C-alpha positions as CSV (number, residue, x, y, z in Angstrom):
1,M,-37.6,-65.0,32.6
2,T,-35.1,-62.4,31.4
3,T,-35.6,-58.9,30.3
4,S,-33.8,-57.1,27.5
5,V,-33.0,-53.5,27.8
6,E,-32.3,-51.2,24.8
7,N,-29.2,-49.0,25.0
8,P,-29.6,-45.3,24.7
9,V,-29.4,-43.6,21.4
10,V,-26.1,-41.9,22.3
11,Q,-22.7,-43.7,22.0
12,S,-20.8,-45.7,24.6
13,S,-17.7,-44.2,26.0
14,G,-15.8,-47.4,25.3
15,N,-14.8,-47.5,28.9
16,T,-15.3,-50.6,31.1
17,I,-15.7,-50.9,34.9
18,A,-13.0,-53.0,36.5
19,R,-13.9,-56.1,38.5
20,I,-11.8,-56.9,41.5
21,H,-12.1,-60.0,43.7
22,K,-12.3,-59.5,47.5
23,P,-10.1,-56.4,47.6
24,T,-8.6,-55.2,50.8
25,L,-9.5,-51.7,51.9
26,S,-6.2,-50.5,50.5
27,E,-6.8,-52.2,47.2
28,F,-10.4,-50.8,47.0
29,K,-9.1,-47.3,47.5
30,Q,-6.5,-47.8,44.8
31,A,-9.0,-49.2,42.3
32,T,-11.5,-46.4,42.9
33,Q,-8.8,-43.7,43.0
34,S,-9.8,-42.8,46.5
35,Y,-13.5,-43.2,46.1
36,S,-13.8,-41.3,42.9
37,K,-14.2,-44.0,40.2
38,P,-16.8,-46.9,39.9
39,V,-15.6,-50.4,40.5
40,I,-17.3,-53.8,40.8
41,I,-16.3,-56.1,43.7
42,T,-16.8,-59.8,43.4
43,G,-16.7,-62.5,46.1
44,K,-17.8,-60.5,49.1
45,I,-21.6,-61.0,49.0
46,E,-21.1,-64.7,48.8
47,E,-19.9,-64.5,52.5
48,W,-23.4,-63.2,53.5
49,K,-26.1,-65.5,54.7
50,A,-28.5,-63.6,52.4
51,F,-26.6,-64.9,49.3
52,D,-27.4,-68.6,50.1
53,S,-30.7,-68.1,52.0
54,W,-32.8,-65.4,50.3
55,S,-35.3,-67.4,48.4
56,I,-39.0,-66.4,48.2
57,D,-39.9,-69.1,50.7
58,Y,-37.2,-67.9,53.2
59,L,-38.2,-64.3,53.0
60,N,-41.9,-65.1,53.3
61,Q,-41.2,-67.1,56.5
62,A,-38.9,-64.4,57.9
63,L,-41.3,-61.5,57.3
64,E,-44.5,-63.5,57.6
65,N,-47.5,-61.3,56.7
66,K,-45.8,-57.9,57.4
67,E,-47.4,-54.9,55.8
68,V,-45.0,-53.2,53.4
69,K,-45.1,-50.1,51.3
70,I,-44.8,-51.0,47.6
71,S,-44.2,-48.4,44.9
72,V,-46.5,-48.6,41.8
73,S,-46.0,-47.8,38.2
74,K,-48.0,-48.2,35.0
75,N,-44.9,-48.3,32.7
76,K,-42.2,-50.0,34.8
77,T,-40.4,-46.6,35.3
78,F,-40.3,-45.5,38.9
79,T,-39.7,-41.8,39.0
80,F,-40.8,-38.5,40.5
81,T,-42.9,-36.2,38.4
82,E,-45.1,-33.1,38.8
83,E,-48.1,-35.3,38.1
84,N,-47.5,-37.3,41.3
85,D,-46.4,-34.3,43.3
86,Y,-42.8,-35.8,43.2
87,I,-43.8,-38.7,45.4
88,L,-43.8,-42.2,44.1
89,P,-47.3,-43.7,44.0
90,S,-47.6,-46.6,46.4
91,I,-49.9,-49.0,48.1
92,Q,-49.8,-51.0,51.4
93,M,-49.5,-54.8,50.7
94,K,-48.7,-57.9,52.7
95,F,-45.2,-59.1,51.9
96,N,-46.5,-62.5,51.0
97,D,-48.9,-61.0,48.5
98,F,-46.1,-59.0,47.0
99,T,-44.0,-62.1,46.5
100,D,-47.0,-64.0,45.0
101,W,-47.2,-61.2,42.5
102,I,-43.6,-61.5,41.6
103,L,-44.0,-65.2,40.9
104,N,-47.5,-65.3,39.4
105,G,-49.0,-61.8,39.1
106,D,-50.4,-60.1,36.1
107,R,-47.7,-57.7,34.7
108,T,-49.7,-56.1,31.9
109,E,-51.0,-53.0,33.5
110,T,-49.5,-52.4,37.0
111,F,-46.0,-53.0,38.1
112,Y,-44.7,-53.1,41.7
113,Y,-41.3,-52.4,43.3
114,L,-40.2,-52.6,46.9
115,Y,-38.3,-49.4,46.4
116,Q,-35.4,-48.0,48.6
117,T,-36.7,-49.3,51.9
118,P,-34.4,-49.0,55.0
119,I,-33.7,-52.4,56.3
120,E,-33.0,-51.3,59.9
121,T,-36.4,-49.8,60.5
122,S,-38.5,-51.8,58.1
123,F,-36.9,-55.2,58.0
124,P,-34.7,-55.7,61.1
125,E,-35.4,-59.4,60.9
126,L,-33.0,-59.5,57.9
127,L,-30.1,-57.5,59.4
128,P,-28.3,-60.7,60.6
129,D,-28.2,-61.9,57.0
130,I,-26.1,-59.1,55.6
131,A,-22.8,-57.3,56.6
132,T,-21.8,-53.7,56.2
133,P,-18.8,-53.9,53.8
134,E,-15.4,-52.8,55.2
135,Y,-15.0,-50.3,52.3
136,I,-17.4,-48.0,54.1
137,K,-15.6,-45.6,56.4
138,K,-16.0,-46.3,60.1
139,N,-17.9,-43.9,62.4
140,V,-20.0,-42.5,59.6
141,F,-23.8,-42.7,59.3
142,V,-24.7,-45.6,56.9
143,L,-28.1,-46.3,55.5
144,A,-28.9,-49.7,54.0
145,N,-31.9,-50.1,51.7
146,L,-33.7,-53.1,50.3
147,W,-34.8,-53.1,46.7
148,M,-37.0,-56.0,45.4
149,G,-39.0,-56.5,42.3
150,T,-39.1,-58.0,38.8
151,G,-37.3,-57.6,35.5
152,G,-38.1,-54.4,33.6
153,N,-38.3,-52.0,36.6
154,T,-36.3,-48.9,35.8
155,S,-34.9,-46.1,37.9
156,P,-34.3,-43.3,35.4
157,L,-31.1,-41.2,35.0
158,H,-30.1,-39.4,38.3
159,W,-27.2,-38.8,40.6
160,D,-26.9,-39.2,44.4
161,S,-25.0,-36.8,46.6
162,V,-23.6,-39.6,48.8
163,Q,-21.4,-42.6,48.2
164,N,-23.2,-45.7,47.1
165,L,-22.4,-49.4,47.2
166,L,-25.0,-51.4,45.2
167,C,-25.0,-55.1,46.2
168,Q,-26.8,-57.6,44.0
169,V,-28.2,-60.6,45.8
170,R,-30.7,-62.1,43.3
171,G,-31.1,-61.4,39.5
172,R,-29.0,-58.9,37.6
173,K,-29.1,-55.2,37.1
174,K,-27.9,-53.3,34.0
175,L,-26.6,-49.8,34.7
176,L,-25.7,-47.0,32.4
177,L,-23.3,-44.5,34.0
178,F,-22.2,-41.0,33.0
179,E,-19.3,-39.1,34.6
180,P,-20.1,-35.9,36.5
181,K,-18.2,-33.9,33.8
182,Q,-21.0,-34.8,31.4
183,T,-23.6,-32.9,33.5
184,S,-24.0,-30.1,31.0
185,C,-25.1,-32.7,28.4
186,L,-27.6,-34.4,30.7
187,Y,-30.0,-31.4,31.5
188,S,-30.6,-31.6,35.2
189,F,-33.9,-30.3,36.5
190,P,-33.6,-26.8,37.9
191,V,-31.7,-26.3,41.2
192,N,-34.8,-24.9,42.9
193,S,-37.0,-27.9,41.8
194,K,-37.8,-30.9,44.0
195,I,-35.7,-33.2,41.7
196,P,-32.5,-31.3,40.9
197,H,-30.7,-34.7,40.9
198,M,-32.6,-36.1,38.0
199,S,-32.2,-35.7,34.2
200,Q,-34.9,-34.3,32.1
201,V,-33.8,-36.5,29.2
202,K,-35.5,-39.8,28.5
203,I,-32.2,-41.4,27.4
204,N,-33.8,-44.3,25.4
205,N,-35.9,-41.9,23.4
206,P,-34.3,-38.4,23.7
207,D,-35.8,-35.2,22.2
208,F,-32.6,-33.8,20.5
209,N,-34.5,-30.6,19.6
210,K,-35.1,-29.9,23.2
211,F,-31.8,-31.4,24.5
212,P,-29.3,-31.0,21.7
213,K,-26.2,-31.4,23.9
214,F,-27.3,-34.9,24.8
215,K,-25.9,-36.1,21.5
216,N,-22.4,-35.5,23.0
217,A,-23.0,-37.6,26.1
218,R,-21.2,-40.9,26.4
219,Y,-22.2,-43.7,28.8
220,T,-20.4,-46.6,30.4
221,E,-22.4,-49.8,30.7
222,C,-22.2,-52.7,33.1
223,T,-24.3,-55.6,34.1
224,L,-24.2,-56.4,37.8
225,E,-24.4,-60.2,38.4
226,P,-25.7,-61.9,41.6
227,G,-23.0,-61.7,44.2
228,E,-21.4,-58.5,42.9
229,M,-21.1,-55.0,44.4
230,L,-20.9,-51.8,42.4
231,F,-19.4,-48.7,44.0
232,I,-20.9,-45.5,42.5
233,P,-19.2,-42.3,43.6
234,P,-21.2,-39.2,44.5
235,F,-22.6,-37.2,41.6
236,W,-22.0,-40.0,39.0
237,W,-25.2,-40.2,36.9
238,H,-26.7,-43.6,36.6
239,Q,-29.8,-45.3,35.1
240,V,-30.7,-48.7,36.6
241,H,-32.6,-51.5,34.9
242,S,-33.6,-54.6,36.8
243,L,-33.3,-57.9,34.9
244,D,-34.8,-61.4,35.6
245,Q,-38.0,-62.5,37.3
246,L,-36.7,-62.1,40.9
247,N,-34.4,-59.1,41.5
248,I,-33.1,-58.3,45.0
249,A,-30.5,-55.8,45.8
250,I,-29.2,-53.9,48.8
251,N,-27.5,-50.5,48.6
252,F,-25.5,-48.7,51.3
253,W,-25.3,-44.9,51.4
254,W,-22.8,-42.9,53.4
255,G,-21.4,-39.4,53.4
256,M,-19.3,-38.0,50.6
257,N,-15.7,-36.7,50.8
258,F,-14.8,-33.0,50.8
259,K,-13.5,-33.2,47.2
260,D,-16.9,-34.3,46.0
261,Y,-18.2,-30.8,46.7
262,F,-16.3,-29.7,43.6
263,A,-18.3,-31.9,41.2
264,P,-20.2,-29.9,38.6
265,Q,-23.6,-30.7,40.2
266,A,-22.4,-29.6,43.6
267,R,-20.9,-26.3,42.2
268,R,-24.1,-25.7,40.4
269,I,-26.2,-26.1,43.6
270,F,-23.7,-24.1,45.6
271,A,-23.9,-21.2,43.1
272,S,-27.6,-21.0,43.7
273,S,-27.7,-21.7,47.4
274,P,-24.7,-22.9,49.4
275,Q,-26.7,-24.7,52.1
276,Q,-28.5,-26.8,49.5
277,I,-25.9,-29.6,49.4
278,G,-26.3,-30.2,53.2
279,L,-30.0,-30.1,52.9
280,L,-29.9,-32.5,50.0
281,I,-27.9,-35.1,51.9
282,K,-30.1,-34.6,55.0
283,S,-33.2,-35.0,52.9
284,L,-31.9,-38.2,51.2
285,F,-31.3,-39.9,54.5
286,S,-34.4,-38.6,56.4
287,K,-36.9,-39.5,53.7
288,A,-35.4,-43.0,53.4
289,S,-35.4,-43.5,57.2
290,K,-39.0,-42.6,57.4
291,K,-40.2,-45.3,55.0
292,N,-42.2,-48.2,56.5
């Protein structure tokens, strides 16, 4: 089963994201212009045991009947709103029941997503199956998260204040990316809100009367295939759509570079409260590390 995803109303930038095969660290730095530009890496995930082994049967056996926290949505969009007190609705479910739903479950009213779940604390059984990529700086705190669900799941437009390497193991993901310099066109939630990293615009159905500058926004699109990694620099806006019946990804987060503090979003937050950037990064890691 595949899932089609409509493009936003606004125009493409016409840019593409380069693909590089098994780059060295030096080649990676050059391709990303010292960690400031997205790039897709091919060939590295194929070296992981996970790439060959992670079938539903393998994961069911490895995790047995482990209780897992599964995020819930009525419309396939997994986001933080005032209505849910900025916490994703979730339920506890046995992992085997979750995979049964992926293969055979009713997807007409309720949709599930194993969302941003730290592997080290929640799924240590799976750690031997993956490897921390050498593009991540040594001696920094790294958080690896597992994402698992079906086609149609969407993480709406947002940015992260850390470096991000999104690794696709099963299925595909379609991403729409906007450079930090387009921030003024993307209408962040207020700095003092609980979600200053998210856009108020529904980019597939924008309200141009309320968000007129969004007409000037330009996106770069890519489809991440199984076995590919996408490097997303800090403060790059991205909306993520899962494709295909079984979709499994891992992402690695680690700290940003000093120059990233000069991105428009960082300057905006600093102008309101200088300590907010540090708190934002700390919150990002601490919330994720507390997931079960």
